[in-house]
N, C-alpha and C positions, 0 to 999 in steps of 0.2 A: 475353252480358250477365251473367256470373256475379258480377261485382264492381260492380254498379250503385251501391250505397251508397258505395263507395270513390270512384267517379267523381263522384257528386253532391257529396260533401264536400271533394274535393281538387282538382277541376278547375273551379272556379267562374270565370266571366268576371271580368276585372279590375274592372268597374264594380259588382259586388256583393260584392267581397271586403271583409270587416270585420276589419281588423288590430288596431285600437286600442280596447280596452275603455274607456279613459278618455273617448272621444268618443261613447259609446253611452248617455248619460243620456237618459231619456225613457220612453215606453211600451214595455213588454215583454209577451210572451205566453209561456205554457209549460204543462207538464203534469207531474204526478207519478203514479206507479203504486203502489197499495196493494191487496194481495190481489187482483190481476189486474183491478182497476178503475182506469181512467184518470181523474184529476181535472184539469180545466183551470183555469188561473189567469191573471188579468190583473194586471199590475204596473206601477208607476211607480218607476223606479230612478234614483238619482243617484250618480255616482262622483266622489269628491274624494280626490285623492292615492291612498292605499291603502285608503280607507274606502268602504264601500257602505252607503247608507241608502235607505229607500223603504217602500213599502207596496203593498197590493193586496187582491184578493178572490178567493175560490174557493168551492166548495160547502160548505166548513167555516166560512166567514164572512170578516170583515175581518181583516187581519193587518198587522203592521209588520215591517220587515226591517232588521237591523243586521249588518254583517259587514266582512271584510277581504279584500283581494286581494294576492296575492304576485307578485313579478316573473316567476316561472315560469308564470303563468297559473292557479294554484290560487286558487279562490274559496271562502271559508268564510263562512257567514252563518246567523243564527238567524231563524226566522219565528215571530213571537209573536202568537197569538190571545188573546182575552180569557180563554179556558179552559185553554190548553195551549201548548206550544212544540214546534217541530220544528227540528232542526239539519241543515244542508245542507253538503255538501262536493263541489265540482265543479271543472271545469277549463274555462277559456275557450279555444276552439280557433280563434278568428277568425270564427266564424259563430254559435256558441251556447255556453252554459254547460251542461254535462251532468255527471251524477255520481250520488251516493247521498244520500238523506235518512235520518235516524234520529230516531225518536220514542221517548222513554223515559217510562213512566208507572209510578206506584206499583202494585205487585202486590198485589191485594186477597186473593186466595185461592190463595196460592202460598208456598213457603218462600223464594223469591227476593224481594229488596227491590223490584226493578223488573222490568217487562217491557219488551222492546225490539222495535220494529218497524222494518224497513228497506225501502227501495224505490228505484227509479230515478227520475230527473227530467231534464227538458230545458227550457231557456228561452232565448229569443232576442229581440233588439230588433225591435220592429215597424217603426220608422221607417226602418231601413236599407234594406229592400226598396223601400219607396215612394220614398225619396230617390233611389235608384239608377234607378228607372223614370222619375221626373220628370227626372233629368239626361239620360236618353236623348232625351226629347222637346225639351229645351231646347237641346241642342247642335246647331248648324247642320251639315248635311252638306256636305262639299266637293263643288261641282259641282251641287248640287240647285237646281232652279228655285224662285224665290219662289212662295209659295202663290197670290198674286193673279195672277201671270202664267200659272201652270198653269191656274187656273180660267178665265181669259179665253180661253186656247187651246182649252179643252174646249167652250166655247160657240160658237166659230166654225164 
């Protein structure tokens, strides 16, 4: 099992495969890493053509999101809080958007004009997994007995 992460991300069953980012508007979850601390975020995203808009919350507060998507799967967006902004650049791989965030702030006690922090992030649609699970329960199985008949046979 040396390539477990490879198997998890490349050999997903067909019912959980998420190919089209355009159809993933709705609730999302994710995290970012800053100075070895993982911050979790809850988002609501809307995809219109090549535009990405939305908002959410994390431990730093409420934020708005505005960005663009490229045909090759690259996603760039800004996350704006009331006090500061963070730029994100990632790639949609059919399951999640992952990449690098960058935050630039004025340098107060340095010869540099700005200080820059960077870190990793991942975010994924919440509804995709639940939709796939509900589809499993809604699809009738070929040759399966109806639930009422099965219950009746168990009582006899």
